[in-house]
N, C-alpha and C positions, 0 to 999 in steps of 0.2 A: 757698524749696526748689530754688533755682538754684545750681548750683556754678560757681566762676569760678575756675580755676586755670591756672597755666604749669607745663610739664614742662621738664626739662632732664637731660642726661647729667651725670655726675660725673666729674671729671678726675683725681681723686687721694684717698686715703683721709685726707685731712687733717682732713673732716668729723667723723670720728668721735671727735677730741679735743674738739671743739665742742659735742658733744652733752650736753642735760641728761636725756635719756631715752632707753631703747630698749627694744623688747620683740619677740617673736616674732608673726609672723602667718602662719596657715594659712588658704587661701581659695580656694573652688571656686566655679562657675557653675551654677546650676540653667538659666539661659539666657544665652547669650552674642552674641545676634542682635545686629548694630550699631544696629538701631531701638530695641533695650531690654535691658539686661542685668539679671539677678537673680543678686547675689551673695551667698554665706555666708562669713562670717569667723568665726575663732576668735582671739581675743587674750586670752592668759593665761587667766584663768578666766571669760571673758564671750564670749557669742555676739552675732552681728549680722546681719541680713538687709538689703539695700539694693538698691534698683530705680533704676536710671539710665535715662533716655531718650537719645534720640539727641544727639549732640554737634551745637553749632552750626558752620557750614561753617568758620570760622577754628579749631576746636575748642577754643575757651576756656572754653564755658559749655554745661552742659546739666542737666536735671532731676535731682535726688537726692533719695532718700526713706530714712532707715534707721532700723530698731528693734532694739531690745536685745532678745536671745532668751537663753534658758538655755544652758549649755554642753551638757548632753543634747541640746536642740533640735538646735543647731548641729552637733553630732556626726552626728545622725541625718540632717539635710539634707546634709552633706557626703557621706556615703555615696550619697547619690542625684545627685549632681554629674555634670556632663559630665567626660570624661576631661582630664586636665592639671592637678591640684592644684598651687596655688602655695605656696612656702614662701620666707618671706623674714624679714630683720629690718627694723624700722623705726627709725630714728634721728631725734629731734626736735631740731633747732638754731634757736636765736633768732638773727635777723639784722634789726637795726634793730627795727621794729614788727611783723615778721612771724614766722612759724615755718614753716621748709622741712621737710617730712617726705621723710627720704631714704630709700629701699627698696634693701638689700642682698639680691640674689637667689640662691637655692640651687638644687639639682636640676637640672633642664634649662634653667633660666635663670642658672645659674653664671657669675658674669662680670660680669653686668649690675647696674649701680648708677645708678638714676634719683631726681632731686629733684622734688618738687613743692612749689609755694606758691600757698595760696588767696588770692585778691584779694577786695576789696568791690565793684570795677568793673573791666571789661576795660582800662582806661586807667591803672589805678593804678600809681604809682611803687614799685618796692621796692629794696633792698640786695641787691647780688649778690655772694655770697661768692665768694672767689678759686678755691674748688674746684668751682664752677659750671661746666660744660663747654655744648657746643653744646644750642640750644633744640630740642626733639622735641615742643613743643606741637601738638596735632593730627594727627600721625603714629600712624596707626590700629596699626601693628605694635608700638607701645610700651604699648598699652592692657593692662592685666592679662587680660583677657577672651581678647585675642589671643596674649599670651605663652602662656595655657594650652594653645592650640591649634597654635601654631607658637614654639615656645620659641628664646630666645635662642641656645642652644646648636647649632641646627641653622642658622643664618643662614650 
């Protein structure tokens, strides 16, 4: 239940032609404290509740627990969330043996595109696509919980 991931900015929209899947995500936070976050997501016709622990010092890993919930439950919980609901489209792109999840944000975070890759270990090598930009792993301002409070559009 430990998530290990690296996060990058995206420097072009070339990733879209490489995507094998895409879907919209609406998410909010019942708790966005940096020690622990509780996130609610609506993806297509499925809901999820996720608890994440505090990130490691380098931002590469943290505890994550997720459970599927009904759409009705997700909508009810979204209505209780803190201000700053996140709307985005997620694109999934295969690169070598890994899958990058690229999020294109809308609303107050319009213009922000971030790619994440999950790894099995902090030292694992991975192929870096040409559209991958600057690494922002561990930069708290790029966490969705922070984007809900301090949107990209206000930077």
